[in-house]
BAGU-660234 format. One line per 5 residues: number of its first residue (from 1); for each residue y, x, z of N, C-alpha, C. Coordinates in Angstrom, 2 decimals, padded with zeros to 5 digits. Atoms other than C-alpha are relative to their C-alpha. Example, Ala and Ser with C-alpha at 12.3 -4.5 7.8 and 13.67 -1.06 7.14 Angstrom:
% residues 2
1	-001.19:000.89:000.00:-004.50:012.30:007.80:001.20:000.90:000.00  -001.19:-000.82:-000.06:-001.06:013.67:007.14:001.09:-000.77:000.73
END
This chain:
% residues 92
1	-000.20:001.40:-000.33:-070.82:073.83:-006.01:001.13:-000.58:-000.84  -001.09:000.54:000.80:-067.46:073.37:-007.69:000.56:001.09:-000.88  -000.64:-000.92:000.91:-065.67:074.96:-010.57:001.49:-000.25:000.07  -001.44:000.18:000.06:-061.99:075.49:-011.04:000.31:-001.14:-000.96  -000.37:001.14:000.83:-060.39:072.36:-012.45:001.04:000.46:-001.00
6	-000.95:-000.34:001.05:-058.68:072.85:-015.77:001.25:-000.85:000.09  -001.28:000.70:-000.05:-055.07:071.81:-016.18:-000.11:-001.42:-000.55  000.15:001.30:000.66:-056.10:068.92:-018.44:-000.52:-001.08:000.97  000.61:000.97:-000.91:-058.14:067.25:-015.66:000.55:000.04:001.42  -000.54:-000.17:-001.35:-056.12:068.34:-012.63:000.48:-001.32:000.59
11	-000.55:001.26:-000.52:-054.23:065.07:-012.22:-001.07:-001.06:000.19  001.09:000.97:-000.15:-057.41:063.06:-012.72:-000.76:000.20:001.31  000.70:-000.27:-001.26:-059.15:064.78:-009.83:000.88:-000.32:001.21  -000.91:000.34:-001.09:-056.07:064.41:-007.63:000.06:-001.50:000.19  -000.05:001.46:-000.08:-055.83:060.69:-008.46:-001.30:-000.56:000.58
16	001.28:000.46:-000.53:-059.54:060.23:-007.75:-000.09:000.27:001.50  000.00:-000.31:-001.42:-059.18:061.96:-004.39:000.87:-000.97:000.79  -000.88:000.96:-000.65:-056.27:059.69:-003.50:-000.66:-001.38:000.06  000.68:001.30:000.03:-058.23:056.59:-004.56:-001.12:-000.05:001.04  001.08:-000.05:-000.99:-061.19:057.65:-002.41:000.58:-000.10:001.41
21	-000.64:000.03:-001.31:-058.91:058.27:000.56:000.53:-001.39:000.36  -000.58:001.33:-000.25:-057.10:054.94:000.23:-001.10:-001.03:000.24  001.07:000.99:-000.16:-060.28:052.92:-000.21:-000.79:000.25:001.29  000.70:-000.32:-001.25:-061.98:054.75:002.67:000.76:-000.59:001.19  -000.82:000.53:-001.09:-059.09:053.82:004.95:000.01:-001.52:000.01
26	000.04:001.46:000.10:-059.08:050.22:003.68:-001.32:-000.55:000.54  001.32:000.41:-000.49:-062.78:050.04:004.55:-000.16:000.30:001.50  000.06:-000.32:-001.42:-061.99:051.31:008.06:-000.95:001.12:000.34  000.93:-001.11:-000.21:-064.09:054.44:007.65:000.76:001.29:000.27  -000.51:-001.36:-000.19:-063.33:057.87:009.04:-000.62:000.89:-001.08
31	000.62:-000.94:000.93:-064.04:060.90:006.89:-001.44:000.29:000.42  001.35:-000.27:-000.50:-067.05:061.55:009.12:-000.97:-001.12:-000.37  000.86:001.14:000.30:-068.42:058.03:008.60:-000.31:-000.07:-001.49  000.23:000.01:001.44:-067.95:058.17:004.83:-000.96:001.12:-000.40  000.87:-001.14:000.31:-069.56:061.60:004.67:-001.45:-000.31:000.36
36	001.36:000.34:-000.42:-072.57:060.35:006.63:-000.63:-001.02:-000.94  000.52:001.02:000.91:-072.96:057.27:004.42:-000.31:000.57:-001.38  000.16:-000.58:001.33:-072.63:059.41:001.28:-000.99:001.17:-000.01  000.95:-001.11:-000.08:-074.97:062.16:002.53:000.61:001.33:-000.37  -000.68:-001.26:000.28:-072.38:064.91:002.18:000.75:000.44:001.26
41	-000.71:-000.50:-001.18:-070.32:067.01:004.57:001.40:-000.60:000.12  -001.35:000.49:-000.24:-067.07:065.86:006.15:001.01:000.94:-000.65  -000.93:-000.96:000.60:-065.43:069.05:004.92:000.14:-000.22:-001.51  -000.10:000.29:001.43:-066.26:068.10:001.32:000.88:-001.22:-000.23  -000.87:001.18:000.10:-064.68:064.66:001.81:001.46:000.43:000.19
46	-001.35:-000.48:-000.28:-061.63:066.38:003.29:000.58:000.76:-001.19  -000.45:-000.78:001.15:-061.40:068.75:000.33:000.30:-000.90:-001.19  -000.20:000.93:001.11:-061.77:065.94:-002.21:001.28:-000.81:000.19  -001.17:000.84:-000.31:-059.07:063.87:-000.47:001.29:000.78:000.17  -001.19:-000.80:-000.28:-056.64:066.76:000.06:001.10:-000.29:-001.02
51	-001.07:000.37:000.93:-053.30:065.69:-001.41:000.51:001.19:-000.80  -000.55:-001.03:000.87:-052.09:067.69:-004.37:-000.94:001.12:-000.38  000.98:-001.04:000.31:-055.26:069.76:-004.61:-001.12:-000.60:-000.86  001.07:000.45:000.88:-057.69:069.29:-007.49:-001.27:000.75:000.34  001.28:-000.60:-000.35:-061.28:069.91:-006.46:-001.09:-000.72:-000.77
56	001.08:000.65:000.75:-064.16:069.26:-008.83:-001.23:-000.15:000.88  001.24:000.24:-000.72:-067.42:067.87:-007.55:-000.97:-000.68:-000.95  001.05:000.47:000.90:-070.72:066.74:-009.03:000.02:-001.53:-000.15  000.17:001.44:000.20:-071.49:063.33:-010.46:-000.86:-000.62:001.10  000.83:000.51:-001.08:-074.15:062.94:-007.78:000.86:-000.29:001.23
61	-000.91:000.21:-001.14:-071.50:063.36:-005.07:000.91:-001.21:-000.29  -000.86:001.13:000.38:-069.21:060.95:-006.95:-000.74:-001.33:000.16  000.78:001.25:-000.13:-071.95:058.28:-007.18:-000.32:-000.31:001.45  000.29:000.22:-001.42:-072.87:058.76:-003.52:001.23:-000.54:000.73  -001.24:000.48:-000.61:-069.23:058.27:-002.50:000.27:-001.44:-000.43
66	-000.22:001.36:000.50:-068.88:055.18:-004.71:-000.95:-000.98:000.70  000.97:000.87:-000.69:-072.06:053.69:-003.20:000.39:-000.20:001.46  -000.38:000.08:-001.41:-070.88:054.47:000.33:001.24:-000.88:000.19  -001.20:000.83:-000.07:-067.55:052.76:-000.41:-000.23:-001.41:-000.55  000.39:001.30:000.55:-069.38:049.81:-001.99:000.92:-000.42:-001.15
71	-000.81:000.25:001.19:-067.50:050.08:-005.25:-000.76:000.51:-001.22  000.60:-000.45:001.24:-068.72:050.34:-008.82:000.67:001.31:-000.40  -000.59:-001.29:000.36:-068.23:053.94:-009.97:001.10:-000.11:-001.07  -001.02:000.17:001.04:-066.28:052.78:-013.05:001.29:-000.53:000.60  -001.20:000.52:-000.65:-063.89:050.82:-010.83:000.71:001.10:000.79
76	-000.61:-001.10:-000.75:-063.34:053.90:-008.69:000.72:000.96:-000.93  -000.64:-000.87:000.99:-062.57:056.01:-011.75:001.31:-000.61:-000.49  -001.17:000.68:000.56:-060.11:053.42:-013.04:001.00:-000.47:001.04  -000.84:000.52:-001.07:-058.54:052.70:-009.67:001.40:000.60:-000.02  -001.37:-000.42:-000.30:-054.82:052.84:-009.38:000.56:-000.99:001.01
81	-000.31:001.05:-000.97:-054.26:049.53:-007.61:-001.27:-000.81:000.16  001.23:000.74:-000.26:-057.16:047.76:-005.93:000.30:-001.49:000.11  -000.14:001.44:-000.15:-057.54:043.99:-006.32:-000.72:-000.46:001.27  000.61:000.53:-001.23:-058.74:041.73:-003.46:-001.51:000.15:000.01  001.45:-000.12:000.08:-062.35:041.83:-004.68:-000.43:001.42:000.42
86	000.33:-001.38:-000.34:-062.39:045.62:-004.39:000.30:000.30:001.46  -000.39:-000.25:-001.38:-060.54:045.72:-001.07:-001.01:-000.60:000.97  000.89:000.73:-000.90:-062.91:043.19:000.51:-001.47:000.34:-000.21  001.39:-000.35:000.27:-066.10:044.75:-000.89:-000.60:-001.00:-000.97  000.70:000.93:000.87:-068.53:043.16:-003.26:000.32:000.17:-001.48
91	-000.21:-000.22:001.43:-067.41:044.67:-006.55:-001.24:000.53:-000.69  001.26:-000.49:000.54:-070.92:046.03:-006.97:-000.96:-001.13:-000.21
END
């Protein structure tokens, strides 16, 4: 399912996990609700969001999470600070 994350991409995966966690909370979703919308397990969401831990996951999982959060995948990748459009939904 996942491979060890190389040092080069470690911070990218951690930042992505943080962005997913922040946006999920802004959307008022629990990990369980996001997992259900994305068609994945709650434990995978928890692992992805775990602070300071880099966990790789497939593009399919990434796209499913982006769709469930109602955000364009490119915006999720580039997220560091969310603008009002992203926070309120409708960036897709």
